[in-house]
C-alpha positions, 0 to 999 in steps of 0.5 A: 969293565970293572964295577967297584962297590965301596961298602961304607957303613953297617947297620944291624940289618944292611950294609950300605955302599956306593957303586962306582964305575971308572972311579965315578959314582953311579949310585948307592947300594945296600945289602942284607947284613946276613946274606952279603957276599965277601969282599973280593972280585967276581965276574958278572955275566948278563943272563935272561932271568926266568923271574924277571922276564928281563936281561940281569946282571948276575954276579957269578959265585957258581955257574948258574943254572937257570933251569932249576930255579922254580918259577914264582907265580908272581914277582915284584922288585922286592920279591925274594928269589927261590934260590942263591943268585946274587944279581945287581938289581932293583929294590927298596929294602934289604928285608928278605933279600936272602939270595946275595943280591945287591939293590941300587938307587938312592940311599933313604936310610940305611938298607932303603933305596929310592928311585932304583929303576932309573939307576938300574936301567942305565946300569943295565944299558952300559953293561949291555953295551960292554957285553956286546963288545966282548969286554969282560965285566968284573965286580970288585966288592971292598 
């Protein structure tokens, strides 16, 4: 399975785009302009995240070492992770997103996303099914 993110616009703070699977738009995306991943193709693995207490789609830039990730006392959908660990995740804005993550949902304005949870839940279900069939999951950023 290949997930494709097409970056469409840049503002002073954010890069906005669309996430597509098999050519069909799934949702909008937003990334922090200062901490985004360069264009390219990356493997994605579904990993159990200690911070979020759930499986998360991790964009593999280096082999993740979750045991070295310091546990935060409380975490919310907009909390910045303590280490660089790019993920596709829930969030409302790109401010303080210094971990290379991509937030998904419905674009309100540049760098701001509404209704991220339903989009994330549908996406993680699709990725879980693909992973259970041993499909290779990749992310292409253009």
